C-alpha positions as CSV (number, residue, x, y, z in Angstrom):
1,M,106.9,265.7,18.1
2,A,104.9,266.0,21.3
3,M,101.7,265.9,19.3
4,L,102.9,262.8,17.4
5,V,103.8,261.0,20.7
6,L,100.4,261.9,22.2
7,G,98.7,260.8,19.0
8,M,100.5,257.5,18.9
9,S,99.7,256.9,22.6
10,G,96.0,257.5,22.1
11,C,96.0,255.4,18.9
12,G,97.9,252.6,20.8
13,T,95.3,252.6,23.6
14,F,92.5,252.4,21.1
15,V,94.1,249.5,19.3
16,A,94.9,247.8,22.6
17,H,91.2,247.9,23.5
18,R,90.3,246.4,20.1
19,I,92.8,243.6,20.7
20,A,91.2,242.9,24.1
21,Q,87.6,243.2,22.7
22,A,85.6,240.0,23.0
23,P,85.8,238.3,19.6
24,N,82.1,237.4,19.7
25,T,81.2,241.2,19.7
26,Y,82.8,241.8,16.3
27,P,80.5,241.7,13.2
28,T,80.6,238.5,11.3
29,W,81.8,240.3,8.1
30,F,85.0,241.3,9.9
31,A,86.2,237.7,10.1
32,P,88.6,236.5,7.3
33,K,87.7,233.7,4.9
34,A,88.4,230.4,6.7
35,R,91.1,228.2,5.3
36,V,89.8,225.1,7.1
37,S,86.2,223.8,7.0
38,L,84.7,221.3,9.4
39,D,82.0,219.1,7.8
40,F,79.8,217.7,10.5
41,S,76.3,218.3,11.8
42,T,76.4,221.0,14.4
43,G,73.0,219.7,15.5
44,F,74.6,216.9,17.3
45,L,75.7,219.4,20.0
46,S,72.0,219.8,20.9
47,R,72.2,216.2,22.2
48,F,74.4,217.6,24.9
49,P,72.6,220.4,26.6
50,A,74.3,223.8,27.0
51,R,74.9,224.7,30.6
52,F,75.7,228.2,31.9
53,M,77.4,229.4,35.0
54,E,78.6,232.7,36.3
55,V,82.4,233.3,36.5
56,G,84.7,236.1,37.4
57,P,85.8,238.7,38.2
58,P,85.0,240.5,36.1
59,T,81.6,238.8,36.0
60,A,80.7,236.8,32.9
61,K,78.5,233.9,31.9
62,M,80.3,230.8,30.7
63,C,78.7,228.2,28.4
64,Y,79.8,224.6,28.6
65,R,78.7,221.1,27.6
66,V,79.5,217.7,29.1
67,I,80.1,214.8,26.8
68,E,79.8,211.4,28.5
69,P,81.9,208.4,27.6
70,A,80.2,206.2,24.9
71,D,80.9,204.6,21.6
72,Y,80.3,207.4,19.1
73,Q,82.0,205.6,16.2
74,V,84.0,208.7,15.1
75,K,85.4,208.6,11.6
76,V,87.5,211.4,9.9
77,T,88.3,212.1,6.3
78,R,90.5,214.9,4.9
79,T,90.5,216.8,1.6
80,N,93.0,219.5,0.7
81,W,93.7,221.7,-2.3
82,I,95.5,224.9,-3.2
83,E,93.6,228.2,-3.6
84,H,95.3,231.5,-4.4
85,G,98.6,230.1,-3.3
86,E,97.2,228.9,0.1
87,E,96.5,225.3,1.1
88,Q,92.9,224.8,2.1
89,F,91.5,221.8,4.1
90,D,88.2,220.2,4.5
91,F,87.7,217.7,7.4
92,T,84.6,215.5,7.4
93,F,83.6,214.0,10.7
94,R,81.0,211.3,11.1
95,A,79.7,210.1,14.4
96,T,76.8,208.3,15.9
97,V,75.0,210.5,18.5
98,P,73.8,209.5,20.9
99,G,76.5,206.9,21.3
100,R,76.1,203.4,22.5
101,S,77.2,202.6,26.0
102,N,80.7,201.3,26.5
103,Q,82.7,200.0,29.4
104,W,83.4,203.6,30.7
105,T,79.9,205.1,30.4
106,G,79.0,204.5,34.0
107,A,82.5,205.1,35.4
108,P,84.6,207.6,33.4
109,R,88.4,207.2,33.6
110,G,88.8,211.0,34.1
111,T,87.9,214.4,32.8
112,V,89.3,216.3,29.8
113,V,88.5,220.0,29.4
114,L,88.9,221.1,25.8
115,L,89.8,224.7,25.0
116,H,89.3,226.3,21.5
117,G,91.4,228.9,19.7
118,Y,90.9,232.6,19.4
119,G,87.7,233.7,17.7
120,L,86.3,230.2,17.7
121,A,84.0,228.3,20.1
122,Q,83.4,224.9,21.6
123,F,82.3,223.4,18.2
124,S,85.9,223.5,17.0
125,M,87.0,221.0,19.7
126,A,83.8,218.9,19.5
127,P,85.4,216.2,17.2
128,W,88.1,215.6,19.8
129,A,85.5,215.5,22.6
130,L,83.7,212.6,20.9
131,R,86.9,210.8,20.1
132,L,88.3,211.1,23.6
133,A,84.9,210.1,25.1
134,E,85.1,206.9,23.1
135,D,88.3,206.1,25.1
136,G,86.4,206.7,28.4
137,W,87.0,210.3,29.2
138,R,84.2,212.6,30.3
139,C,84.8,215.6,28.1
140,V,83.9,219.2,28.8
141,L,83.5,221.6,25.9
142,V,83.9,225.3,26.9
143,D,83.1,228.6,25.3
144,L,85.9,230.8,26.8
145,R,85.1,234.2,28.0
146,G,84.0,236.5,25.1
147,H,83.7,233.6,22.7
148,G,80.7,231.6,21.4
149,R,77.7,231.9,23.8
150,S,79.8,233.0,26.7
151,T,79.7,236.7,27.7
152,G,82.3,239.2,28.8
153,R,83.2,242.5,27.2
154,E,87.0,241.8,27.1
155,I,89.3,238.8,27.0
156,F,92.5,238.8,29.2
157,F,94.7,236.2,27.3
158,G,94.7,233.8,30.2
159,T,95.4,236.2,33.1
160,R,91.7,236.0,34.2
161,E,90.5,233.0,32.2
162,T,92.4,230.5,34.4
163,N,90.2,231.6,37.3
164,D,87.1,231.1,35.2
165,L,88.2,227.5,34.4
166,S,89.0,226.7,38.0
167,Q,85.5,227.9,38.9
168,L,84.2,225.5,36.2
169,L,86.0,222.6,37.9
170,D,84.4,223.7,41.2
171,K,81.0,223.6,39.6
172,L,81.6,220.2,38.0
173,E,82.8,218.9,41.4
174,W,79.7,220.3,43.1
175,D,77.5,218.5,40.5
176,G,79.4,215.2,41.0
177,Q,80.8,215.3,37.5
178,L,84.5,215.9,38.1
179,A,86.1,212.5,37.6
180,G,89.8,212.5,38.2
181,P,92.4,212.8,36.9
182,V,91.7,216.2,35.2
183,Q,93.4,216.7,31.8
184,V,93.3,219.7,29.5
185,M,93.7,219.9,25.7
186,G,93.8,223.2,23.9
187,E,94.6,224.6,20.4
188,S,96.4,227.9,19.7
189,Y,95.0,230.4,22.2
190,G,93.4,227.5,24.0
191,G,96.7,225.7,24.1
192,A,98.5,228.7,25.6
193,L,95.7,229.0,28.2
194,A,96.0,225.3,29.0
195,L,99.7,225.7,29.8
196,R,99.1,228.8,31.9
197,W,96.3,227.0,33.8
198,K,98.4,224.0,34.7
199,T,100.8,226.3,36.6
200,S,98.1,227.6,38.9
201,E,95.6,224.7,39.2
202,P,96.8,221.6,41.1
203,R,93.8,219.6,39.9
204,V,95.1,219.7,36.3
205,Q,97.4,216.7,35.7
206,K,98.2,216.5,32.0
207,V,98.1,219.1,29.2
208,V,98.1,218.8,25.4
209,A,99.1,222.1,23.8
210,I,98.5,222.3,20.1
211,A,100.4,225.2,18.4
212,P,100.4,227.4,21.5
213,Y,102.0,230.8,21.3
214,G,105.0,231.8,23.4
215,V,105.1,235.5,23.0
216,L,101.6,237.1,22.5
217,S,102.8,240.1,20.5
218,D,104.7,237.8,18.0
219,A,101.5,235.7,17.5
220,V,99.4,238.9,16.9
221,L,101.9,240.3,14.4
222,N,102.0,237.0,12.6
223,I,98.3,236.9,12.3
224,A,98.2,240.4,10.9
225,R,100.9,239.6,8.3
226,D,99.0,236.5,7.2
227,Y,95.4,237.7,7.3
228,A,95.4,241.6,7.4
229,K,98.4,242.8,5.5
230,W,96.5,246.1,5.0
231,F,96.7,247.0,8.7
232,P,99.6,249.3,9.5
233,T,102.1,247.4,11.6
234,F,103.2,250.5,13.6
235,F,99.6,250.9,14.8
236,L,99.5,247.3,15.9
237,R,102.8,247.6,17.7
238,A,101.5,250.7,19.5
239,G,98.5,248.7,20.6
240,L,100.5,245.8,21.8
241,K,102.7,248.1,23.8
242,Q,99.6,249.5,25.6
243,L,97.9,246.2,26.0
244,P,99.4,245.3,29.4
245,A,98.3,248.6,30.9
246,V,94.8,248.2,29.4
247,L,94.5,244.7,31.0
248,E,96.2,245.9,34.2
249,V,99.0,243.4,34.1
250,Q,102.8,243.7,34.0
251,P,104.6,243.6,30.6
252,G,105.6,240.0,29.9
253,D,102.8,238.5,31.9
254,L,100.8,237.9,28.8
255,D,103.5,235.7,27.4
256,I,103.6,231.9,28.0
257,T,107.4,232.1,27.8
258,T,107.3,234.1,31.1
259,V,104.9,231.6,32.6
260,L,107.1,228.5,31.8
261,K,110.3,230.3,32.9
262,R,108.7,230.6,36.3
263,H,107.0,227.2,36.4
264,P,108.4,224.8,33.8
265,E,105.5,222.4,33.7
266,S,105.3,219.3,31.6
267,A,103.0,219.0,28.5
268,L,102.6,217.3,25.2
269,F,103.4,220.0,22.6
270,V,102.1,219.7,19.0
271,A,103.6,221.9,16.2
272,A,102.6,222.2,12.5
273,A,105.5,222.3,10.1
274,Q,103.7,224.7,7.8
275,D,102.5,227.0,10.6
276,K,102.8,230.8,9.8
277,I,101.1,231.9,13.0
278,M,103.0,229.8,15.6
279,P,106.0,228.7,13.6
280,L,107.8,225.5,14.5
281,K,110.8,227.3,15.8
282,D,108.6,229.3,18.2
283,V,106.8,226.2,19.5
284,N,110.1,224.5,19.9
285,S,111.5,227.4,21.9
286,L,108.4,227.1,24.2
287,H,108.9,223.4,24.5
288,E,112.5,223.9,25.6
289,L,111.3,226.0,28.5
290,A,108.9,223.3,29.7
291,D,109.8,220.3,32.0
292,S,112.3,217.9,30.4
293,N,109.7,215.1,30.4
294,S,107.6,217.0,27.8
295,P,107.3,215.2,24.5
296,M,106.7,217.1,21.2
297,V,105.0,216.0,18.0
298,V,105.6,217.8,14.6
299,V,102.9,217.3,12.0
300,P,104.7,217.6,8.6
301,R,102.0,219.0,6.2
302,A,99.8,220.8,8.6
303,T,99.1,224.5,8.8
304,H,98.2,226.4,12.0
305,E,94.5,226.3,11.2
306,A,94.4,222.6,10.2
307,V,96.8,220.8,12.6
308,T,94.2,220.2,15.3
309,Y,92.3,217.9,13.0
310,F,95.1,215.7,11.7
311,F,93.7,212.8,13.7
312,D,95.8,210.1,12.0
313,D,99.0,211.9,13.3
314,L,97.7,213.1,16.7
315,V,95.4,210.4,18.1
316,P,98.2,207.9,19.0
317,P,100.4,210.4,20.9
318,V,97.5,212.3,22.5
319,T,95.8,209.2,23.8
320,A,99.1,207.7,25.0
321,W,100.0,210.9,26.9
322,L,96.6,211.1,28.6
323,D,96.5,207.4,29.3
324,G,99.9,207.6,31.1
325,E,98.5,209.7,33.8
326,T,95.5,207.4,34.2
327,Q,97.8,204.3,34.5
328,R,99.9,206.1,37.1
329,A,96.9,207.2,39.1
330,N,95.4,203.6,39.0
331,L,98.8,202.2,40.2
332,E,98.9,204.6,43.1
333,N,95.3,203.7,44.0
334,E,96.2,200.0,44.0
335,R,99.2,200.6,46.2
336,S,97.2,202.7,48.6
337,A,94.5,199.9,48.8
338,A,97.2,197.3,49.4
339,R,98.5,199.2,52.4
């Protein structure tokens, strides 16, 4: 029995280190087949130069891009089909880059930081960056620590990444590119990170959280059930049990439910009715912990992987939520000027 306990503890620590390993260090063959494809020219990102800055601790290099307000003429079409019993989606995005100047090009109405999901990179939020930039927002695409072109040997599920993001705001402010108010939009892992960041960063005003997780271990187990049924659940549970010690945090600190219980911030929550990773009931439970002024949108046919790109369903509530803060800020500025 003692040998079994020692063996499970050692196995758990190994699995915990694999959970925390930077996704961009895994071989490409390890990734499962994507259920959603984005059809757009990734070359357009080269029109917006990649920038790098040092963040930490622990020290890492963060890659980001700034998308200025302009008329990009973004158009979206969607195709879906069933393959091996799973719904697949293809989203085609068309945009004109560089965009034509619009009324906000010289004076952005604010800044939106866009945060991608686990294992992805800034390209996954690029369509939203162009769409929101059309409405006058200066958008900042980020490769989170250990993702895309950013470095870092481990990820910390938000407990260190919020500091990285605050340092990014400092850099934008230093460069004269931080137009207020500051808003954040994130999907899945990025949505959870956005909620956590708002509780510690006073410059963040509004958050849009698309399919965020509440309890990290539940999300990891759901991913394994959906994408890696072959992996023994007891090994994964052992790794999750050791993960707080590996990341040097307290049990529960990795969960957004804990964060919102301490600081019930407001946010726009988005859930997908067909989500197997962050089921509707889980997102709803997280929503109930937030400030009572937090709206929630449920997208009927969307899956976890596809919900971010249901623009027809999401553009109206997202833009209204972000615009509300701008209108309030403008009203306060007008009142201050009148005094």
